[in-house]
SERO-4910 file (N, C-alpha, C, O; in steps of 0.05 Angstrom, whole numbers):
BEGIN
 pado doro    nc1    nc2    nc3   cac1   cac2   cac3    cc1    cc2    cc3    oc1    oc2    oc3
  Met    A    -13   -333    197    -11   -294    187    -43   -280    206    -66   -288    209
  Phe    A    -30   -261    213    -61   -251    211    -59   -216    214    -45   -205    231
  Ile    A    -70   -206    202    -78   -173    195    -90   -158    220   -111   -163    231
  Arg    A    -76   -141    226    -85   -120    240    -72    -90    241    -48    -86    236
  Pro    A    -92    -67    249    -87    -51    243    -49    -41    256    -36    -53    273
  Ala    A    -43    -23    244     -8    -11    246    -14      7    268    -35     19    271
  Thr    A      9      8    286      8     25    307     40     43    297     58     33    283
  Leu    A     39     67    306     64     76    299     91     63    313    113     71    305
  Asp    A     90     48    329    113     32    340    122      9    310    145      1    305
  Asp    A     99      4    296    108    -10    272    118      4    245    119    -10    225
  Ala    A    125     28    244    138     41    223    163     34    219    167     26    197
  Asp    A    182     36    235    207     22    236    206     -2    215    222     -3    196
  Ala    A    187    -19    221    193    -57    208    175    -52    185    173    -71    169
  Cys    A    158    -26    178    142    -27    154    160    -17    132    158    -25    109
  Ala    A    184      7    145    194     21    124    213      1    116    214     -1     91
  Phe    A    229    -15    129    243    -38    134    235    -58    101    249    -61     82
  Val    A    206    -70    106    194    -83     89    185    -65     68    170    -78     53
  Met    A    189    -44     61    187    -30     38    216    -27     23    220    -30     -1
  Ser    A    232    -21     43    259    -14     35    271    -47     15    281    -48     -7
  Leu    A    266    -67     32    273    -89     23    260    -99     -4    271   -113    -20
  Ala    A    239    -90     -5    226    -99    -30    230    -84    -47    231    -96    -69
  Met    A    233    -64    -49    248    -50    -65    275    -58    -78    280    -60   -102
  Ser    A    294    -64    -53    325    -64    -61    326    -91    -81    343    -93    -98
  Val    A    306   -111    -78    306   -131   -100    287   -133   -119    276   -155   -124
  Ser    A    281   -107   -133    254   -102   -148    264    -90   -172    279    -72   -165
  Asp    A    264    -92   -194    269    -85   -215    252    -61   -228    258    -47   -248
  Asp    A    229    -61   -212    206    -36   -214    219     -7   -199    210     16   -201
  Tyr    A    244    -15   -182    250      4   -166    281     15   -182    293     36   -178
  Asn    A    289     -6   -199    316    -14   -207    339    -14   -184    359      0   -185
  Arg    A    330    -37   -158    339    -46   -145    360    -28   -134    383    -30   -142
  Pro    A    353     -6   -110    364     18    -98    381     -1    -70    370    -20    -59
  Asp    A    405      7    -63    420      2    -46    403      7    -14    400     30     -6
  Leu    A    393    -19      3    381    -20     22    383      3     42    365     18     50
  Asp    A    416      2     50    427     23     68    416     47     58    400     59     72
  Glu    A    423     57     37    415     87     25    385     96     25    381    120     26
  Ile    A    367     80     25    342     84     21    322     80     49    299     90     51
  Leu    A    334     65     68    315     58     86    305     79    107    283     81    117
  Pro    A    336     98    110    327    122    126    311    140    120    302    153    138
  His    A    302    146     95    283    157     83    256    146     86    236    156     95
  Trp    A    262    122     77    229    110     81    223    109    112    200    114    120
  Gln    A    236    105    123    227    101    161    222    131    160    199    134    169
  Phe    A    233    156    152    226    182    163    192    185    147    173    196    159
  Arg    A    189    173    119    161    173     98    144    159    116    125    170    128
  Val    A    150    136    118    127    123    135    126    125    164    107    113    173
  Ser    A    141    136    182    130    151    207    114    177    209     96    185    225
  Gly    A    124    186    191    112    217    186     82    210    180     66    215    198
  Tyr    A     71    198    154     46    178    147     32    163    161      8    156    159
  Met    A     54    156    184     33    133    205     21    163    231     -1    161    243
  Ala    A     35    183    234     43    197    248     22    223    245     16    237    264
  Gly    A     11    226    216     -3    250    209     12    268    201      1    285    188
  Thr    A     36    270    204     57    291    189     69    301    166     77    323    160
  Tyr    A     70    273    151     70    274    122     46    260    109     36    238    114
  His    A     38    285     86     16    282     72     26    276     47     46    290     41
  Pro    A     18    257     27     18    259     -1      7    276    -12    -10    289      1
  Gly    A     12    282    -36     -5    302    -52    -41    295    -57    -49    275    -68
  Phe    A    -56    314    -47    -82    309    -48    -99    295    -30   -123    289    -33
  Ser    A    -76    289     -3    -90    277     14    -96    286     31    -84    305     40
  Arg    A   -123    270     47   -136    278     72   -120    271     91    -98    262     88
  Glu    A   -133    275    116   -123    270    146   -133    234    148   -117    218    158
  Glu    A   -154    226    138   -166    196    146   -147    179    134   -146    180    109
  Arg    A   -129    162    147   -109    141    142   -116    116    153   -134    110    169
  Val    A    -97    100    142    -96     75    158    -80     54    147    -81     51    123
  Val    A    -63     39    163    -48     19    155    -49     -1    172    -55      0    196
  Tyr    A    -42    -25    155    -50    -54    155    -20    -62    164     -2    -47    155
  Val    A    -14    -83    180      7    -99    176      0   -125    172    -23   -132    179
  Ala    A     16   -144    160     10   -172    164     34   -186    179     57   -182    171
  Glu    A     31   -199    196     42   -203    223     39   -238    224     17   -247    218
  Glu    A     65   -257    232     68   -275    237     92   -279    254    115   -273    247
  Ser    A     84   -293    281    104   -295    299    122   -270    305    146   -270    305
  Ser    A    105   -250    310    112   -227    322    128   -216    304    146   -202    316
  Ser    A    130   -216    276    148   -214    257    125   -195    238    102   -204    238
  Ile    A    130   -174    225    116   -153    203    125   -169    175    149   -171    169
  Leu    A    106   -180    162    118   -199    132    117   -178    108    132   -177     88
  Gly    A     85   -151    116     81   -142     91     66   -109    109     68   -102    132
  Phe    A     56    -99     91     38    -75    104     26    -61     81     38    -62     60
  Ile    A      3    -49     82    -12    -32     64    -24     -8     74    -34     -8     97
  Ala    A    -24     16     56    -30     40     70    -46     52     56    -41     48     32
  Gly    A    -67     68     61    -84     76     41    -99    100     56    -99     96     80
  His    A   -112    127     47   -120    148     52   -140    157     41   -141    149     18
  Arg    A   -159    175     47   -177    191     37   -160    213     16   -138    223     23
  Thr    A   -170    217     -7   -155    232    -24   -178    250    -44   -200    241    -49
  Met    A   -171    271    -53   -179    291    -74   -163    284    -99   -167    301   -116
  Arg    A   -148    266   -106   -133    258   -128   -154    250   -147   -172    235   -140
  Phe    A   -151    260   -174   -172    248   -192   -195    250   -187   -206    237   -206
  Gly    A   -211    257   -173   -238    257   -165   -243    221   -152   -264    209   -153
  Cys    A   -223    214   -144   -229    192   -117   -233    195   -100   -231    219    -93
  Asp    A   -244    173    -79   -250    177    -59   -234    167    -30   -237    171     -6
  Gly    A   -216    153    -45   -186    140    -33   -170    138    -51   -175    141    -75
  Glu    A   -137    129    -36   -115    125    -54   -102    100    -29   -102    101     -5
  Leu    A    -92     81    -49    -78     66    -39    -45     79    -47    -33     87    -66
  Gln    A    -42     77    -20    -10     92    -17      9     73    -23     25     78    -41
  Trp    A     11     50     -8     36     34     -5     26      9     -2      4      6     10
  Ala    A     41    -17    -15     33    -40     -9     63    -56    -12     74    -57    -33
  Phe    A     70    -63      6     93    -80      2    100   -112     20     92   -116     43
  Val    A    109   -123     10    112   -159     30    144   -161     18    157   -155     -2
  Leu    A    149   -173     49    179   -173     43    188   -201     22    176   -223     24
  Pro    A    207   -197      5    212   -220    -15    204   -244    -17    194   -256    -36
  Asp    A    213   -254     13    209   -287     17    179   -295     26    172   -316     35
  Tyr    A    162   -270     20    134   -280     32    116   -273      4     93   -281      3
  Gln    A    129   -258    -18    111   -255    -40     98   -274    -51    106   -297    -47
  Arg    A     74   -266    -70     63   -295    -80     59   -312    -68     67   -334    -76
  Arg    A     42   -311    -40     34   -324    -17     12   -317     -8      3   -328     13
  Gly    A     -2   -296    -22    -26   -291    -13    -27   -262     14    -47   -253     24
  Val    A     -6   -256     17     -3   -238     38    -11   -208     23    -23   -192     37
  Ser    A     -7   -200     -1    -18   -183     -8    -42   -177    -17    -53   -155    -19
  Ser    A    -50   -200    -23    -85   -199    -25    -99   -201      6   -121   -190      6
  Ser    A    -91   -211     29   -102   -209     42   -102   -185     59   -121   -179     73
  Leu    A    -83   -172     58    -76   -137     57    -98   -123     47   -116   -114     60
  Leu    A    -94   -122     15   -116   -113      4   -140   -114     16   -152    -93     20
  Ser    A   -149   -141     23   -176   -143     32   -185   -123     53   -205   -109     52
  Ser    A   -168   -126     73   -168   -107     96   -172    -76     94   -186    -64    109
  Leu    A   -154    -63     69   -157    -46     55   -183    -34     50   -196    -15     59
  Arg    A   -185    -53     33   -220    -49     13   -243    -49     37   -263    -36     32
  Gln    A   -243    -59     56   -258    -57     81   -260    -33     91   -281    -21     95
  Trp    A   -240    -24     95   -237     -2    108   -244     21     93   -259     35    106
  Phe    A   -239     31     67   -247     39     47   -277     47     45   -289     69     45
  Val    A   -286     18     43   -312     17     39   -332     20     54   -355     26     48
  Asp    A   -317     13     84   -336     26    117   -333     53    121   -346     63    139
  His    A   -313     70    103   -315    100    104   -323    107     84   -310    126     76
  Gly    A   -339    101     69   -351    111     51   -340    118     22   -354    131      6
  Met    A   -315    111     16   -298    119     -7   -294     85    -28   -281     65    -24
  Arg    A   -311     93    -49   -317     72    -62   -305     77    -83   -299     56    -94
  Lys    A   -296    100    -98   -270    104   -118   -248    104   -108   -245    120    -90
  Val    A   -228     88   -114   -199     88   -107   -182     83   -115   -181     60   -124
  Cys    A   -158     99   -118   -136     97   -141   -114     89   -137   -109     86   -113
  Val    A    -96     83   -153    -72     71   -140    -49     75   -162    -56     68   -185
  Asn    A    -28     84   -158     -3     94   -176      9     62   -177     18     48   -159
  Ala    A      4     58   -206     13     37   -218     26     42   -242     10     45   -261
  Ser    A     45     42   -247     58     46   -275     51     23   -290     53      0   -282
  Ser    A     41     33   -320     44     -1   -340     70    -16   -339     72    -40   -341
  Asp    A     88      1   -335    118    -16   -336    128    -26   -315    151    -34   -316
  Met    A    110    -29   -288    113    -45   -267    101    -67   -260     76    -67   -258
  Ala    A    116    -89   -257    102   -118   -246     73   -113   -233     51   -117   -242
  Thr    A     82   -100   -202     56    -92   -188     30    -87   -203      8    -90   -194
  Arg    A     39    -76   -229      8    -62   -236    -10    -87   -243    -34    -82   -249
  Ala    A      1   -117   -243    -14   -137   -252    -26   -153   -234    -40   -172   -241
  Phe    A    -21   -147   -205    -32   -149   -186    -57   -130   -178    -74   -135   -162
  Tyr    A    -55   -115   -189    -85    -89   -174   -103    -97   -202   -128    -98   -197
  Leu    A    -95   -104   -230   -108   -110   -244   -122   -144   -243   -142   -153   -253
  Lys    A   -105   -155   -229   -118   -181   -226   -142   -179   -199   -157   -197   -192
  His    A   -140   -151   -185   -156   -146   -168   -174   -122   -168   -178   -106   -150
  Asp    A   -189   -124   -204   -213   -115   -211   -204    -87   -215   -222    -74   -227
  Ala    A   -182    -73   -210   -168    -45   -217   -172    -46   -243   -173    -68   -253
  Thr    A   -176    -22   -261   -182    -21   -291   -151      4   -287   -143     16   -267
  Pro    A   -141      3   -310   -117     24   -325   -137     56   -319   -161     59   -324
  Met    A   -125     70   -310   -133     97   -317   -123    116   -333   -135    135   -345
  Asn    A    -91    108   -331    -78    120   -358    -50     99   -346    -49     80   -331
  Asp    A    -27    116   -363     -4     95   -350     10     94   -325     24     76   -316
  His    A      6    115   -316     13    116   -281     -4    102   -263      6     94   -242
  Trp    A    -32     97   -270    -51     98   -252    -72     88   -259    -85     92   -279
  Cys    A    -79     66   -232   -100     48   -236   -127     56   -218   -127     74   -201
  Val    A   -146     43   -225   -170     48   -208   -190     30   -201   -195     11   -215
  Trp    A   -205     36   -176   -230     15   -175   -246     38   -176   -239     58   -162
  Glu    A   -272     41   -196   -293     52   -203   -314     53   -178   -326     73   -170
  Asp    A   -316     30   -170   -336     22   -146   -330     -4   -129   -338    -28   -131
  Leu    A   -313      8   -112   -295    -15    -91   -313    -27    -79   -306    -50    -72
  Gly    A   -341    -20    -70   -362    -40    -55   -375    -61    -74   -383    -82    -65
  Ser    A   -375    -54   -101   -382    -77   -115   -357    -91   -123   -364   -103   -143
  Val    A   -333    -96   -120   -311   -118   -125   -312   -141   -106   -317   -140    -82
  Lys    A   -306   -161   -122   -308   -186   -105   -285   -184    -84   -264   -171    -86
  Arg    A   -294   -203    -62   -269   -198    -45   -255   -227    -45   -234   -230    -33
***
């Protein structure tokens, strides 16, 4: 497996990873894959093309993919933000269900962390509700709860790799 910056050509594969992961997750109430895939194809491709802007986001953004044998196993996306006085925001992080809990997300997070630090973004937030299983992943990686819906890394540059 290797991590690389995504291209717009990866958008549909990233949207598929996201939709499939959501379709088997209690965090998202297991929506039907075929119903949500077109929505996420539109949003992910727009994010990558710079035509979809999440609330409080700035233009500067990046998406990384984890790839093995020319197949995308997962992806992570982040951008510069003005939300909550943070410098950066982790927008999405999803891994194919069969590859979860194998270090893929941690490797992706490490790449995004380095991008944030390299671009002077030290305070970084992520939407991770207290009732979501994914919140534990961010807490394990040194984020702290900001409120019931958000976690934050106050100084990502000081976080252990």
